[in-house]
C-alpha positions as CSV (number, residue, x, y, z in Angstrom):
1,M,-53.2,27.0,-17.8
2,A,-54.5,27.4,-21.4
3,K,-52.9,25.9,-24.4
4,L,-52.3,28.1,-27.4
5,T,-51.5,27.0,-31.0
6,L,-49.5,29.5,-33.1
7,S,-48.4,29.5,-36.7
8,V,-44.8,30.7,-36.9
9,D,-42.1,30.6,-39.6
10,D,-39.8,27.6,-39.1
11,G,-36.7,29.8,-39.1
12,V,-38.2,32.0,-36.4
13,V,-39.0,28.9,-34.3
14,S,-35.5,27.5,-34.7
15,R,-33.9,30.8,-33.6
16,A,-36.3,31.2,-30.7
17,K,-35.5,27.7,-29.4
18,Q,-31.7,28.4,-29.6
19,Y,-32.2,31.8,-27.9
20,A,-34.3,30.1,-25.1
21,R,-31.9,27.3,-24.7
22,L,-28.9,29.7,-24.2
23,R,-30.9,31.6,-21.5
24,G,-32.2,28.5,-19.8
25,V,-35.9,29.2,-20.4
26,S,-38.6,27.6,-22.6
27,V,-40.1,29.2,-25.7
28,S,-43.4,29.0,-23.9
29,E,-42.0,31.1,-21.0
30,M,-40.7,33.7,-23.5
31,V,-44.0,33.9,-25.3
32,E,-45.9,34.2,-22.0
33,G,-43.6,36.9,-20.7
34,Y,-44.0,38.9,-24.0
35,L,-47.8,38.5,-24.0
36,A,-48.0,39.5,-20.3
37,A,-45.9,42.6,-21.0
38,V,-47.9,43.8,-23.9
39,A,-51.3,42.9,-22.3
40,D,-50.5,44.7,-19.0
41,P,-53.2,47.3,-18.5
42,H,-50.9,49.1,-15.9
43,P,-47.4,49.5,-17.5
44,P,-44.6,50.4,-15.2
45,A,-44.3,54.1,-14.4
46,T,-41.1,54.4,-16.4
47,G,-42.9,53.7,-19.6
48,A,-39.9,51.8,-20.9
49,A,-40.4,48.9,-23.2
50,P,-39.5,45.5,-21.6
51,I,-36.4,45.2,-23.7
52,L,-35.2,48.6,-22.5
53,R,-35.9,47.7,-18.9
54,S,-33.8,44.6,-19.4
55,V,-30.7,46.5,-20.3
56,R,-31.1,49.3,-17.9
57,G,-28.0,49.9,-15.8
58,V,-25.6,48.1,-18.2
59,L,-23.5,51.3,-18.6
60,K,-23.6,52.6,-15.1
61,N,-20.0,53.7,-15.3
62,G,-20.3,55.1,-18.9
63,D,-18.8,58.5,-19.6
64,I,-21.3,60.6,-21.5
65,H,-18.5,62.9,-22.8
66,E,-16.6,59.9,-24.2
67,Y,-19.7,58.7,-25.9
68,R,-20.3,62.1,-27.5
69,K,-16.7,62.1,-28.8
70,H,-17.2,58.7,-30.2
71,L,-20.4,59.8,-32.0
72,A,-18.8,63.0,-33.4
73,A,-15.9,60.9,-34.8
74,K,-18.2,58.3,-36.1
75,Y,-20.4,60.7,-38.0
76,R,-17.9,63.1,-39.5
């Protein structure tokens, strides 16, 4: 395994460590996952970005008509 040195803003590092700790992973694992995703020469057939794939299915029981009503009321 290779070692990589990065220059990152202190605030970003702090937030990344907190994010990683809450999810039970290391910052190294997060960076490796990101780099693997963007460097993948054969992206998934869905073409969805990794963040979108991670939330897929969250609203399985969502009602599209209710959502449209919500948007119509919000943007009046």
